[in-house]
C-alpha positions in Angstrom: -90.6 -174.4 -11.0 -93.7 -176.7 -12.3 -96.4 -179.4 -11.6 -95.8 -182.7 -12.1 -99.0 -184.5 -13.8 -100.0 -188.1 -14.5 -102.9 -188.8 -16.9 -104.5 -192.0 -17.5 -101.4 -193.7 -16.8 -101.0 -197.5 -16.9 -97.8 -199.8 -16.3 -99.1 -202.9 -15.3 -95.9 -204.3 -14.3 -95.8 -201.6 -11.4 -99.4 -202.4 -10.5 -100.5 -199.0 -12.0 -103.6 -199.0 -14.1 -105.5 -195.5 -15.5 -103.9 -193.3 -12.5 -104.6 -189.8 -12.9 -102.7 -187.2 -10.4 -101.7 -183.6 -10.4 -98.7 -182.8 -7.9 -99.4 -179.2 -7.6 -96.7 -176.5 -8.6 -94.2 -175.7 -5.6 -95.9 -178.0 -3.5 -94.5 -180.6 -1.2 -96.5 -183.6 -2.4 -96.1 -186.9 -0.5 -97.4 -190.4 -1.9 -98.2 -192.5 1.2 -98.5 -195.9 1.0 -96.7 -199.4 1.7 -94.0 -200.7 -0.4 -96.3 -202.1 -3.1 -98.5 -199.1 -3.7 -96.7 -198.0 -6.5 -95.6 -194.6 -5.3 -91.8 -195.5 -6.2 -92.6 -196.6 -9.5 -94.2 -193.2 -10.0 -91.2 -191.6 -9.3 -89.4 -193.6 -11.6 -91.7 -193.2 -14.3 -91.7 -189.4 -14.0 -87.8 -189.6 -13.9 -87.9 -191.7 -17.3 -86.2 -194.8 -15.8 -89.2 -196.8 -16.6 -91.9 -196.4 -19.5 -95.5 -196.5 -19.1 -97.6 -198.8 -21.4 -100.2 -195.6 -21.9 -101.0 -192.4 -20.5 -99.1 -189.1 -20.3 -96.4 -187.7 -18.0 -96.3 -183.9 -18.1 -93.9 -181.2 -16.6 -95.5 -177.9 -16.5 -97.6 -178.1 -19.8 -95.0 -180.3 -21.6 -95.6 -184.0 -22.1 -92.2 -185.8 -21.6 -93.0 -189.2 -22.4 -90.6 -189.1 -25.7 -88.0 -187.4 -23.7 -85.0 -189.5 -22.3 -84.3 -189.1 -18.4 -81.6 -186.2 -18.8 -83.8 -184.0 -21.0 -87.0 -184.0 -18.5 -85.8 -181.2 -16.0 -86.4 -183.7 -13.2 -84.2 -185.3 -10.8 -84.6 -188.3 -8.5 -83.0 -189.1 -5.2 -83.4 -192.8 -4.7 -81.9 -195.5 -2.7 -81.6 -197.6 -5.8 -79.1 -194.7 -7.1 -76.4 -194.3 -4.6 -73.5 -191.8 -4.9 -70.5 -193.0 -7.1 -68.4 -194.6 -4.2 -64.9 -193.7 -5.8 -65.7 -189.9 -6.2 -66.1 -187.4 -3.1 -69.1 -185.6 -2.6 -68.3 -182.5 -4.6 -67.4 -184.8 -7.6 -70.6 -186.6 -7.5 -72.3 -183.2 -7.3 -70.4 -181.9 -10.2 -71.0 -185.0 -12.1 -74.9 -184.2 -11.9 -74.5 -180.5 -13.4 -72.0 -182.0 -16.3 -75.1 -182.3 -18.7 -76.1 -178.5 -18.4 -72.4 -177.7 -19.5 -71.5 -174.8 -16.9 -68.6 -173.1 -16.9 -66.0 -174.2 -14.2 -66.5 -171.4 -12.0 -70.4 -171.5 -12.3 -70.2 -175.2 -11.5 -68.0 -174.7 -8.5 -70.2 -172.1 -7.1 -73.4 -174.3 -7.7 -71.9 -177.3 -5.7 -70.8 -174.9 -2.9 -74.3 -173.2 -2.5 -76.0 -176.5 -2.7 -73.9 -178.0 0.0 -74.2 -175.2 1.9 -78.2 -175.8 1.8 -77.9 -179.0 3.4 -74.8 -178.5 5.7 -72.6 -180.6 3.4 -69.5 -178.1 3.2 -67.2 -179.6 5.6 -67.7 -183.1 3.7 -67.4 -182.2 0.2 -63.9 -183.9 -0.1 -65.3 -186.9 1.6 -66.2 -190.1 -0.3 -69.4 -191.6 0.4 -68.2 -194.4 2.6 -67.0 -191.8 5.1 -70.2 -190.6 5.5 -72.7 -191.2 8.3 -75.9 -192.8 6.9 -77.7 -189.1 7.4 -75.1 -187.2 5.8 -75.0 -189.9 3.0 -78.9 -189.4 2.7 -78.3 -185.5 2.5 -75.4 -186.1 -0.4 -78.1 -188.0 -2.4 -80.5 -184.9 -1.7 -78.0 -182.5 -2.6 -77.1 -184.5 -5.9 -80.7 -184.0 -6.9 -81.0 -180.3 -6.0 -77.7 -179.5 -7.8 -79.0 -179.1 -11.2 -82.1 -176.8 -9.9 -84.7 -178.9 -11.8 -88.0 -178.1 -12.3 -89.2 -181.0 -10.2 -87.5 -182.8 -7.3 -88.2 -186.6 -6.5 -87.3 -188.1 -3.3 -88.2 -191.8 -3.0 -88.3 -192.6 0.6 -85.8 -189.8 1.9 -86.0 -190.8 5.6 -86.0 -194.5 5.4 -83.4 -196.5 7.6 -82.2 -193.7 9.5 -82.4 -193.4 13.4 -85.2 -191.4 15.0 -82.8 -188.2 15.8 -81.3 -188.5 12.4 -84.7 -188.6 10.7 -86.0 -185.7 12.7 -83.1 -183.4 11.7 -83.4 -184.4 8.2 -87.2 -183.9 8.3 -86.7 -180.5 9.5 -84.1 -179.7 6.6 -86.4 -180.6 4.4 -89.3 -178.6 5.4 -86.7 -175.8 5.6 -85.7 -176.4 2.1 -89.1 -176.5 0.7 -89.9 -173.2 2.3 -86.6 -171.8 1.2 -86.5 -173.0 -2.3 -90.2 -173.0 -3.2 -89.4 -175.7 -5.0 -92.0 -178.8 -6.5 -91.1 -181.7 -4.5 -92.6 -185.2 -4.8 -91.6 -187.8 -2.2 -92.8 -191.2 -0.9 -92.9 -192.5 2.5 -94.7 -195.3 4.4 -94.5 -193.1 7.6 -97.9 -191.3 8.2 -95.8 -189.0 10.8 -93.5 -187.8 8.1 -96.5 -187.4 5.7 -98.4 -185.3 7.9 -95.4 -183.2 8.9 -94.0 -182.3 5.5 -96.9 -182.7 3.0 -98.7 -179.9 1.4 -100.8 -182.2 -0.8 -100.9 -185.6 0.3 -102.0 -188.8 -1.6 -102.9 -192.1 -0.1 -102.0 -195.0 -2.3 -102.7 -198.7 -2.0 -102.1 -201.1 -4.9 -101.5 -198.7 -7.5 -104.7 -196.8 -7.2 -105.4 -193.5 -5.3 -107.5 -193.9 -2.1 -107.7 -190.3 -1.2 -105.8 -187.1 -1.7 -106.0 -183.5 -0.5 -104.7 -181.3 2.3 -103.3 -183.5 5.1 -105.2 -182.5 8.0 -108.3 -182.6 6.0 -107.9 -186.2 5.3 -107.0 -186.9 8.8 -110.4 -185.2 10.0 -112.5 -186.9 7.0 -111.3 -190.1 5.7 -113.4 -191.4 2.8 -113.0 -194.9 4.1 -111.3 -197.7 6.4 -108.3 -197.7 4.3 -108.0 -193.8 4.4 -108.4 -194.1 8.1 -106.1 -196.5 9.2 -103.2 -195.1 6.8 -102.8 -191.7 9.3 -101.5 -192.2 12.7 -99.3 -194.4 14.8 -100.9 -196.2 16.2 -103.9 -196.0 13.8 -107.6 -195.6 14.1 -109.3 -198.0 16.5 -112.6 -200.0 14.8 -115.5 -200.9 16.9 -118.2 -203.0 15.4 -121.9 -202.5 16.6 -125.2 -201.7 15.5 -127.5 -198.4 15.5 -130.7 -198.2 17.3 -133.1 -195.5 17.5 -134.8 -194.9 20.9 -137.4 -192.0 21.4 -135.5 -190.5 18.2 -132.1 -190.7 19.9 -129.7 -192.4 17.8 -127.2 -194.9 20.0 -124.4 -197.0 19.0 -124.1 -200.4 21.0 -121.0 -202.3 20.4 -121.3 -205.8 19.4 -120.4 -209.3 20.7 -121.1 -208.3 24.6 -118.7 -205.1 24.2 -119.4 -202.3 26.8 -119.2 -199.1 24.6 -122.5 -197.3 24.0 -122.7 -193.9 22.8 -125.2 -191.4 21.7 -124.7 -190.3 17.9 -127.2 -187.5 17.4 -124.4 -185.2 16.1 -124.4 -187.6 13.2 -127.6 -187.2 11.4 -126.4 -189.2 8.1 -126.2 -192.2 10.0 -129.9 -192.6 10.5 -130.0 -194.5 7.4 -128.3 -197.0 9.2 -130.6 -197.6 12.3 -131.0 -201.5 12.6 -127.7 -202.1 10.8 -124.0 -203.0 11.6 -121.6 -200.1 11.2 -118.0 -199.5 12.4 -117.5 -197.0 14.8 -113.6 -195.6 14.3 -111.8 -193.6 16.7 -108.2 -192.2 17.1 -106.2 -193.2 20.4 -105.9 -189.5 21.3 -109.9 -189.2 21.3 -110.7 -191.9 23.6 -108.4 -190.9 26.3 -108.3 -192.3 29.9 -110.3 -190.5 32.7 -109.6 -190.4 36.4 -111.2 -193.1 38.8 -112.9 -190.0 40.5 -114.3 -188.2 37.6 -118.0 -188.0 37.8 -120.1 -190.3 35.2 -120.8 -188.4 32.0 -122.2 -189.7 28.5 -119.4 -191.7 26.6 -117.5 -193.0 29.5 -117.0 -196.9 29.6 -114.6 -199.3 31.1 -112.0 -201.3 29.8 -109.5 -204.0 31.1 -105.8 -202.6 30.5 -103.3 -205.2 29.0 -100.5 -202.9 29.1 -99.2 -199.5 29.4 -96.9 -198.5 26.7 -94.6 -195.3 27.2 -93.2 -193.9 23.8 -91.7 -190.7 23.2 -93.1 -188.9 26.5 -96.6 -190.4 26.2 -98.7 -193.3 27.5 -100.7 -195.7 25.3 -103.2 -197.7 27.1 -103.6 -201.1 25.3 -107.0 -202.1 26.7 -110.0 -204.9 25.8 -113.6 -203.3 25.7 -115.1 -207.2 26.0 -115.3 -207.2 22.3 -112.6 -205.2 20.7 -108.8 -204.4 21.3 -108.5 -200.5 21.6 -105.3 -198.2 22.1 -106.0 -194.9 24.3 -103.7 -192.1 24.2 -102.9 -190.1 27.4 -101.6 -186.7 27.4 -99.9 -187.6 30.8 -97.3 -190.3 31.7 -98.7 -193.0 34.1 -97.1 -196.0 36.0 -97.1 -198.7 33.4 -98.1 -201.1 36.4 -101.7 -200.1 35.6 -101.8 -203.2 33.4 -104.1 -205.5 34.5 -106.8 -203.1 36.1 -110.1 -201.8 34.5 -109.4 -198.2 33.5 -112.0 -195.8 32.5 -112.0 -193.9 29.1 -114.1 -191.4 27.2 -115.4 -191.0 23.6 -116.6 -187.7 22.3 -119.2 -188.2 19.9 -118.1 -185.3 17.9 -114.8 -186.8 17.2 -115.8 -190.5 16.1 -115.9 -191.6 12.7 -118.7 -193.9 11.1 -117.9 -196.4 8.4 -120.2 -199.0 6.4 -118.4 -202.4 7.2 -120.1 -203.8 3.8 -118.4 -201.3 1.7 -115.7 -199.8 4.0 -116.8 -196.4 3.1 -117.3 -193.5 5.3 -120.8 -192.7 6.8 -120.3 -189.9 8.8 
């Protein structure tokens, strides 16, 4: 296998300008961002389907810009290149192997081995129209795997599938990466998919890299508001307020009559913002509901519950602090009829994130 690198890459038609990125050898790199972020364009450029106006694309240590798509040792599974409808799954896989000029026996064995990796053996003689959406996606991925390339590119591999099918294919992709130790680069708009599969995560917006690194490191310390909002569904809550210092104690007070007030002595870097507005970010799991009978404690506040959403065995409280909307995740199922009442919630000062509202950059 090999790394995939982009150096000072520009493709104005795709919104990419002076982008540099290295996708590690044998890593599972995920490019996370909306449709216009540039992730799909990067995969097409790497595969040789489009050409950059400047910059280099390297597979291992080889610059592949001058090479046609078939000689880059890179394959791409993308919705824009579906299986040939008049051929069976086996024939589609054989077509992907044709440039390698394998013997008939070796090509047939490669097809069987690749099909086995994705549970496609019973479907090899089926045409694409006879496959379920999930099996069709598996066959498209198998076609990319069959040539055993140095780099495998997957453009939104789970998009459009039902939840159960997404979960099964996500597990298959994780297993494939561990089993093959392949270099995989994939795009997605789903934060859950990114956090589950990626060994290296790249947040993209408008053709630029917002942040990259280990997924949990980005989750714990997002560099700005955009990065903070990119991970998690629902995303991070943001409360605007001001910092004040009284007798050396640093306190956040929500603006516009909001009820949230929180000691922030754990964040000494925020002292430079005393007397100024800041954004306090908190994820839904870090502001859980608190039972009414729980004793008063720092970080507790009351909020009006608009409604309670039950999703995948988890309760999400949609509440109003008086100044901001806030979503709280409970580890326990609750009666949705809690809506319309005032609930108690708790903030842990060690789990909040502080941002400069003017620059959107992380403070602490």
